[in-house]
KEKE-3310 file (N, C-alpha, C; in steps of 0.2 Angstrom, whole numbers, plus 5000, padded with zeros to 4 digits):
npx = (5153:5161:5170:5161:5158:5170:5172:5160:5162:5174:5169:5158:5166:5170:5158:5153:5162:5160:5147:5149:5153:5145:5129:5118:5115:5114:5106:5104:5099:5091:5088:5098:5102:5112:5121:5116:5123:5120:5116:5128:5135:5130:5130:5130:5128:5121:5120:5125:5116:5107:5104:5105:5098:5085:5086:5076:5064:5053:5048:5035:5024:5016:5005:5000:5009:5022:5034:5052:5068:5070:5075:5075:5073:5077:5068:5061:5067:5071:5061:5043:5040:5047:5040:5032:5016:5009:5012:5004:5002:5007:5014:5024:5031:5036:5044:5053:5060:5067:5083:5092:5105:5110:5109:5102:5099:5108:5116:5130:5129:5116:5098:5092:5082:5086:5100:5103:5100:5086:5071:5069:5057:5041:5035:5048:5059:5057:5063:5076:5085:5098:5098:5093:5076:5065:5051:5041:5029:5014:4998:4990:4997:5009:5025:5037:5053:5067:5083:5090:5093:5088:5075:5057:5040:5023:5010:4993:4983:4972:4959:4955:4949:4955:4961:4951:4957:4972:4988:5000:5014:5031:5030:5017:5000:4995:4984:4979:4972:4966:4963:4959:4974:4980:4988:4981:4986:4982:4987:4988:4990:5002:5016:5022:5036:5045:5054:5048:5057:5074:5075:5068:5054:5039:5027:5011:5003:4991:4992:4989:4991:4989:4994:4998:5002:5008:5013:5020:5028:5038:5050:5047:5040:5028:5024:5014:5010:4999:4998:4989:4987:4980:4984:4997:4998:4991:4984:4982:4997:5004:5013:5028:5028:5035:5048:5052:5064:5067:5079:5087:5100:5104:5109:5103:5108:5114:5110:5112:5108:5118:5119:5131:5140:5135:5138:5152:5154:5148:5157:5169:5167:5155:5156:5169:5168:5158:5164:5175:5168)
npy = (6040:6039:6029:6018:6017:6014:6001:5993:5995:5987:5974:5974:5974:5961:5954:5959:5955:5941:5940:5941:5929:5919:5915:5913:5913:5908:5917:5919:5906:5906:5904:5912:5924:5938:5948:5965:5981:5990:5980:5974:5982:5979:5965:5951:5958:5956:5943:5933:5928:5920:5906:5902:5896:5907:5915:5922:5919:5913:5922:5933:5943:5956:5953:5963:5973:5978:5984:5987:5982:5973:5958:5951:5934:5920:5912:5919:5933:5942:5945:5945:5932:5917:5913:5922:5929:5928:5941:5955:5962:5976:5975:5965:5972:5982:5975:5969:5980:5983:5983:5974:5975:5964:5946:5934:5941:5951:5967:5976:5990:5994:5999:6000:6009:6012:6012:6025:6032:6034:6033:6018:6012:6003:5987:5983:5988:5981:5969:5966:5957:5958:5970:5979:5982:5994:5994:6007:6010:6018:6023:6026:6024:6015:6015:6011:6010:6009:6003:6001:6012:6022:6026:6028:6022:6025:6018:6020:6018:6023:6021:6027:6028:6022:6034:6041:6046:6046:6056:6050:6041:6035:6026:6023:6024:6020:6010:6002:5988:5978:5961:5951:5944:5948:5960:5969:5977:5988:5996:6009:6020:6022:6027:6023:6021:6013:5997:5980:5971:5964:5959:5967:5967:5975:5987:5995:6011:6007:5997:5988:5984:5971:5967:5955:5954:5945:5943:5930:5925:5930:5934:5934:5939:5936:5937:5940:5944:5951:5956:5966:5970:5974:5980:5976:5963:5946:5940:5940:5942:5932:5932:5923:5917:5928:5930:5938:5942:5947:5958:5964:5970:5975:5989:6004:6012:6026:6024:6032:6035:6043:6053:6058:6048:6037:6041:6041:6027:6022:6027:6021:6008:6002:6006:6003:5989:5986:5990:5981:5969)
npz = (4777:4766:4770:4771:4757:4751:4757:4752:4739:4736:4739:4729:4718:4717:4716:4703:4694:4696:4691:4678:4674:4679:4676:4684:4701:4719:4732:4748:4748:4737:4720:4707:4712:4718:4729:4730:4726:4737:4746:4749:4758:4770:4772:4782:4794:4810:4809:4817:4827:4820:4819:4832:4847:4855:4871:4876:4869:4875:4884:4892:4882:4873:4861:4853:4852:4843:4845:4843:4837:4822:4813:4796:4793:4784:4770:4754:4754:4745:4736:4733:4732:4724:4713:4703:4697:4681:4669:4663:4646:4647:4659:4656:4646:4653:4662:4653:4649:4660:4667:4677:4689:4695:4697:4686:4675:4674:4671:4669:4667:4672:4674:4686:4697:4710:4710:4706:4717:4718:4728:4736:4737:4742:4741:4741:4749:4761:4759:4761:4770:4776:4783:4797:4804:4812:4822:4828:4840:4843:4851:4840:4828:4818:4816:4804:4803:4792:4791:4779:4766:4775:4779:4781:4784:4788:4797:4799:4813:4819:4815:4803:4786:4770:4759:4745:4734:4734:4733:4723:4729:4734:4744:4747:4755:4771:4781:4796:4805:4819:4819:4830:4836:4824:4814:4801:4787:4775:4759:4748:4734:4727:4717:4700:4699:4705:4707:4711:4715:4715:4702:4694:4693:4689:4694:4694:4696:4700:4710:4724:4741:4753:4769:4782:4798:4812:4829:4835:4845:4859:4852:4839:4823:4811:4794:4779:4762:4750:4734:4723:4707:4693:4681:4679:4682:4680:4690:4708:4717:4729:4743:4750:4767:4778:4790:4805:4817:4834:4838:4850:4853:4841:4831:4823:4808:4799:4785:4772:4755:4745:4731:4726:4731:4724:4711:4711:4713:4701:4691:4695:4696:4689:4676:4672:4673:4664:4652:4651:4649)
capx = (5150:5166:5173:5156:5158:5176:5170:5155:5165:5178:5164:5155:5170:5170:5151:5152:5166:5157:5141:5150:5155:5140:5123:5113:5117:5109:5106:5100:5096:5086:5092:5098:5102:5118:5120:5117:5128:5119:5116:5135:5137:5127:5131:5132:5126:5116:5119:5127:5111:5102:5102:5106:5091:5085:5085:5070:5058:5047:5046:5029:5024:5010:5004:4998:5015:5028:5040:5058:5072:5069:5079:5072:5076:5075:5063:5063:5067:5073:5055:5037:5041:5051:5035:5028:5011:5009:5011:5000:5006:5010:5019:5029:5035:5040:5049:5058:5064:5071:5090:5095:5112:5113:5105:5103:5098:5112:5120:5134:5126:5108:5094:5089:5081:5089:5107:5103:5097:5079:5069:5068:5050:5038:5037:5055:5063:5056:5065:5083:5086:5104:5098:5087:5070:5063:5044:5040:5022:5010:4991:4986:5001:5014:5030:5042:5060:5071:5090:5092:5091:5087:5068:5052:5033:5018:5004:4989:4979:4967:4952:4953:4949:4960:4959:4949:4961:4978:4993:5005:5020:5035:5029:5010:4997:4994:4980:4979:4967:4967:4958:4962:4981:4983:4987:4980:4988:4980:4991:4987:4993:5009:5018:5024:5042:5050:5053:5046:5062:5080:5075:5065:5047:5036:5020:5008:5000:4985:4994:4986:4994:4987:4999:4995:5007:5007:5018:5019:5031:5041:5055:5045:5034:5027:5020:5012:5008:4995:4999:4985:4989:4977:4987:5003:4998:4984:4981:4986:5004:5004:5020:5029:5028:5042:5049:5056:5067:5069:5087:5088:5107:5106:5108:5101:5113:5111:5112:5109:5110:5120:5120:5138:5144:5133:5141:5158:5153:5147:5163:5175:5165:5151:5158:5175:5165:5154:5169:5179:5163)
capy = (6037:6037:6022:6013:6017:6010:5994:5990:5995:5981:5969:5974:5972:5953:5952:5961:5950:5934:5940:5940:5922:5914:5918:5913:5911:5909:5922:5916:5899:5907:5903:5918:5931:5940:5954:5971:5986:5992:5975:5972:5985:5976:5958:5948:5961:5953:5936:5928:5924:5918:5899:5901:5897:5913:5914:5926:5918:5911:5927:5936:5948:5959:5952:5969:5978:5976:5989:5984:5981:5966:5956:5946:5927:5915:5914:5923:5940:5946:5946:5942:5925:5915:5912:5928:5927:5930:5948:5958:5965:5982:5973:5962:5977:5986:5970:5968:5986:5984:5980:5974:5975:5958:5941:5931:5946:5957:5971:5981:5997:5993:6005:6000:6016:6013:6014:6032:6035:6035:6029:6011:6010:5998:5983:5981:5990:5976:5962:5966:5954:5960:5976:5979:5986:5995:5996:6012:6010:6023:6021:6028:6023:6011:6018:6006:6013:6004:6005:6002:6019:6026:6029:6025:6022:6026:6014:6023:6013:6027:6019:6031:6024:6024:6040:6039:6048:6049:6058:6044:6041:6029:6021:6022:6027:6013:6010:5995:5987:5972:5956:5947:5946:5949:5966:5969:5983:5990:6001:6011:6027:6021:6029:6017:6022:6009:5990:5976:5967:5965:5956:5972:5966:5981:5988:6001:6015:6003:5992:5988:5978:5969:5963:5952:5953:5942:5942:5923:5924:5936:5936:5932:5942:5933:5942:5938:5950:5950:5962:5966:5975:5971:5983:5973:5955:5943:5938:5943:5939:5931:5931:5918:5919:5931:5929:5943:5940:5953:5959:5970:5972:5978:5996:6007:6016:6031:6021:6036:6034:6049:6053:6059:6042:6033:6043:6038:6020:6021:6028:6017:6001:5999:6008:5999:5982:5986:5990:5974:5964)
capz = (4771:4762:4772:4769:4750:4750:4759:4748:4732:4735:4739:4723:4712:4716:4713:4696:4691:4696:4687:4670:4672:4681:4674:4689:4707:4724:4737:4754:4746:4731:4713:4702:4716:4721:4733:4726:4728:4744:4751:4751:4764:4777:4772:4788:4800:4814:4807:4822:4831:4816:4821:4839:4851:4859:4878:4877:4865:4879:4889:4891:4877:4871:4854:4849:4852:4838:4846:4844:4831:4820:4807:4792:4793:4779:4765:4748:4756:4739:4732:4737:4731:4719:4708:4702:4692:4674:4668:4657:4641:4650:4664:4652:4643:4659:4664:4648:4649:4666:4666:4684:4690:4698:4695:4679:4669:4676:4666:4673:4667:4672:4675:4693:4700:4717:4709:4705:4723:4719:4734:4734:4737:4745:4747:4740:4755:4766:4757:4762:4777:4779:4787:4802:4803:4818:4823:4834:4840:4848:4851:4834:4822:4819:4811:4802:4801:4788:4791:4772:4763:4780:4777:4785:4782:4793:4796:4804:4817:4822:4813:4797:4780:4765:4755:4739:4728:4737:4729:4722:4732:4734:4750:4748:4761:4774:4787:4799:4810:4822:4819:4835:4836:4818:4811:4794:4784:4768:4757:4741:4733:4725:4710:4697:4697:4709:4706:4717:4718:4712:4696:4690:4692:4689:4697:4692:4701:4703:4715:4731:4745:4760:4773:4788:4803:4819:4833:4837:4852:4861:4848:4832:4820:4804:4789:4772:4758:4744:4730:4718:4702:4687:4676:4678:4683:4678:4696:4714:4719:4736:4745:4755:4774:4780:4798:4808:4823:4838:4839:4854:4853:4835:4831:4817:4805:4794:4778:4767:4748:4743:4724:4725:4732:4719:4705:4711:4712:4694:4687:4697:4696:4684:4669:4670:4672:4657:4646:4651:4647)
cpx = (5155:5169:5168:5157:5164:5175:5166:5158:5170:5174:5161:5159:5170:5163:5151:5156:5163:5151:5143:5152:5149:5133:5117:5117:5112:5111:5101:5096:5091:5090:5092:5099:5109:5117:5121:5122:5127:5119:5123:5138:5136:5127:5134:5131:5120:5115:5121:5122:5106:5100:5103:5099:5091:5083:5078:5064:5052:5045:5039:5029:5017:5009:5002:5003:5020:5034:5046:5062:5072:5074:5075:5076:5073:5070:5065:5063:5069:5067:5049:5038:5045:5046:5030:5022:5012:5008:5007:5005:5010:5015:5025:5034:5039:5046:5055:5063:5069:5078:5093:5102:5115:5108:5106:5102:5103:5116:5124:5132:5119:5105:5090:5088:5085:5097:5108:5101:5090:5076:5067:5061:5048:5034:5045:5060:5063:5060:5073:5085:5093:5104:5092:5082:5067:5055:5044:5032:5019:5003:4988:4990:5006:5019:5036:5048:5064:5079:5092:5089:5088:5080:5063:5045:5029:5012:4999:4984:4974:4960:4950:4953:4954:4957:4956:4953:4968:4983:4998:5012:5024:5033:5021:5007:4994:4989:4980:4974:4968:4961:4961:4969:4984:4982:4987:4981:4986:4984:4989:4991:5000:5010:5020:5032:5047:5049:5051:5052:5069:5080:5071:5058:5044:5030:5018:5006:4993:4986:4991:4990:4990:4992:4995:5001:5004:5013:5017:5022:5035:5046:5053:5039:5034:5023:5019:5010:5004:4995:4994:4986:4986:4981:4994:5003:4991:4981:4985:4992:5004:5011:5021:5029:5035:5042:5054:5058:5069:5076:5088:5095:5109:5105:5106:5106:5110:5114:5109:5112:5112:5122:5127:5142:5142:5136:5148:5159:5152:5153:5168:5173:5161:5153:5164:5173:5162:5159:5173:5174:5163)
cpy = (6035:6030:6017:6012:6012:6002:5990:5990:5989:5975:5968:5972:5964:5951:5953:5956:5943:5934:5939:5933:5917:5918:5918:5910:5911:5914:5920:5910:5900:5907:5910:5924:5932:5946:5960:5976:5988:5986:5973:5976:5982:5969:5955:5952:5958:5946:5931:5924:5921:5911:5898:5901:5903:5912:5918:5924:5916:5916:5930:5941:5950:5957:5958:5975:5975:5980:5985:5984:5974:5965:5951:5940:5923:5917:5918:5930:5944:5948:5944:5935:5923:5913:5917:5926:5930:5937:5949:5960:5971:5980:5969:5967:5981:5981:5969:5974:5987:5980:5980:5973:5969:5952:5938:5936:5952:5960:5976:5988:5996:5999:6004:6007:6017:6015:6021:6036:6037:6031:6022:6008:6004:5993:5981:5982:5985:5969:5961:5964:5955:5966:5976:5984:5988:5997:6001:6012:6015:6020:6022:6027:6019:6014:6013:6010:6007:6007:6006:6008:6024:6030:6025:6025:6022:6022:6017:6018:6017:6026:6023:6026:6026:6030:6038:6041:6051:6051:6052:6046:6035:6024:6020:6025:6021:6015:6003:5995:5980:5967:5951:5949:5947:5956:5966:5976:5983:5996:6002:6017:6027:6024:6022:6017:6017:6002:5986:5972:5968:5963:5961:5971:5973:5981:5995:6006:6013:5998:5993:5982:5977:5965:5961:5951:5950:5941:5935:5921:5930:5939:5935:5936:5938:5937:5939:5944:5948:5956:5961:5971:5973:5974:5979:5966:5953:5941:5941:5939:5938:5929:5925:5921:5922:5931:5935:5941:5947:5952:5965:5973:5975:5985:5998:6012:6021:6029:6025:6034:6041:6049:6054:6052:6037:6034:6040:6031:6018:6022:6023:6010:5999:6001:6004:5991:5981:5986:5984:5969:5965)
cpz = (4766:4763:4770:4761:4748:4751:4754:4740:4731:4735:4732:4717:4711:4713:4706:4692:4690:4691:4680:4669:4673:4679:4679:4696:4713:4729:4742:4752:4740:4725:4710:4706:4718:4725:4729:4729:4735:4749:4753:4757:4770:4777:4778:4794:4804:4813:4812:4826:4827:4818:4828:4843:4855:4866:4880:4874:4869:4884:4887:4886:4876:4863:4849:4849:4848:4840:4846:4837:4829:4813:4803:4793:4788:4774:4759:4750:4750:4735:4736:4737:4725:4712:4706:4697:4685:4673:4662:4652:4643:4655:4661:4649:4648:4661:4659:4647:4655:4665:4673:4684:4693:4696:4688:4673:4670:4670:4670:4673:4666:4673:4681:4696:4706:4716:4707:4711:4723:4725:4732:4733:4741:4741:4746:4746:4760:4765:4758:4769:4780:4783:4792:4800:4810:4818:4829:4834:4845:4847:4845:4828:4824:4813:4810:4799:4798:4789:4783:4769:4768:4779:4782:4781:4788:4792:4801:4807:4821:4819:4806:4791:4775:4761:4748:4733:4731:4731:4729:4725:4732:4738:4751:4754:4764:4780:4789:4804:4812:4821:4824:4837:4830:4816:4804:4791:4776:4765:4749:4740:4731:4718:4707:4695:4700:4706:4712:4719:4714:4704:4691:4689:4693:4693:4694:4697:4703:4708:4722:4735:4751:4763:4780:4793:4809:4823:4837:4843:4853:4856:4840:4829:4813:4800:4783:4769:4752:4740:4724:4713:4695:4681:4674:4678:4682:4684:4702:4715:4727:4738:4749:4762:4775:4788:4800:4815:4827:4839:4843:4854:4846:4835:4824:4814:4801:4788:4772:4760:4745:4735:4722:4725:4726:4712:4705:4710:4704:4690:4689:4696:4690:4677:4667:4669:4665:4651:4646:4648:4639)
residu = (MET:GLN:LYS:SER:LEU:THR:LYS:PHE:THR:MET:VAL:LEU:ALA:ALA:VAL:LEU:ALA:LEU:SER:MET:VAL:VAL:SER:ALA:GLN:THR:ASP:GLU:GLY:GLN:ALA:GLY:GLN:GLN:PRO:SER:ALA:ASN:GLN:ALA:ARG:GLY:ARG:GLY:ARG:GLY:ARG:GLY:GLU:ALA:ASN:ALA:PRO:SER:PRO:THR:ALA:ASN:LEU:PRO:TYR:ASP:PRO:HIS:ASP:PHE:SER:GLY:ILE:TRP:MET:GLY:ARG:GLY:GLY:ALA:PHE:ASN:SER:LEU:SER:LYS:ASP:PRO:PRO:SER:MET:THR:ALA:TRP:GLY:GLN:ALA:ARG:TYR:ASP:ALA:ALA:LYS:PRO:GLY:ILE:GLY:PRO:ARG:ALA:GLN:PRO:LEU:GLY:ASN:ASP:PRO:MET:MET:GLY:CYS:ASP:PRO:ILE:GLY:TYR:PRO:ARG:ILE:ALA:PHE:TYR:ASN:ALA:TYR:PRO:MET:GLU:PHE:VAL:GLN:THR:LYS:ASP:ARG:LEU:ILE:GLU:PHE:PHE:ASP:PHE:PHE:TYR:THR:HIS:ARG:THR:ILE:TYR:LEU:ASP:GLY:ARG:LYS:LEU:PRO:GLU:ASP:PRO:GLU:PRO:THR:TRP:TYR:GLY:TYR:SER:VAL:GLY:HIS:TRP:GLU:GLY:THR:THR:LEU:ILE:VAL:ASP:THR:ILE:GLY:PHE:ASN:ASP:GLN:SER:TRP:LEU:ASP:ASN:ASP:GLY:HIS:PRO:HIS:SER:ASP:GLN:MET:ARG:LEU:GLN:GLU:ARG:PHE:GLN:ARG:VAL:ASP:HIS:ASP:THR:ILE:GLU:SER:THR:MET:THR:LEU:THR:ASP:PRO:LYS:ALA:TYR:THR:MET:PRO:TRP:VAL:SER:ASP:LYS:LYS:THR:TRP:LYS:LEU:THR:PRO:LYS:GLN:THR:MET:ARG:GLU:ASP:VAL:CYS:ALA:PRO:SER:ASP:GLU:GLU:THR:TYR:ARG:LYS:ASP:MET:ARG:GLU:PRO:ALA:ALA:ASN:LYS:LYS)
# end
């Protein structure tokens, strides 16, 4: 972990310096985004095959089986989409209070919850396409493991209903069902402590998500998401289409967010950068 910290600390030094000069920049083709502290650790992992034709894309596959390690490709993977809906007064106040560490609103001493090793939450955890994600599937559940922050969520496929009054959690309570070859996942039961994206868009504990996943060929899963949160947004937020590519040679790491390492990073990088600014 110490070697990982040293590596991403060096990368983040350049990022923070650049953010003081440039108010907006593109990340993965999207304006106003720069790699975050934790993104910098994995930047470039698995990118070699991004544009190369896959020799296995046309192999037979089961469209109801998502098992494998996948990497996000293209699209606005740093958020649901680049055009969020209008916020309510409550949502706007929460957004104004957020102080991101990157992007056009960046502040070296921001208050991004993940920079203190709070769980990154869902759906934000799914938007880091420099890190792999693994689906492990059984007959009654689909478990989604994330390399980033070394965490997982469970999607129940056993026909159960959503609970009426779930205990609020960082990743919510998810159930899924099949409509043809499309897996529809409904999630409720979130707390309101995480951000939706790097820019600090908020959500409340009223947030509901519906995701639609489809394995369109042997090597590709496509997904979309609709976020409904009347306390934070005046209308549903419909995501861009996300594309996931099968990467059988990829490995999953123990990418743990350790508070001791984050404290070292804060003292060595964020505070000196803030003082210089």
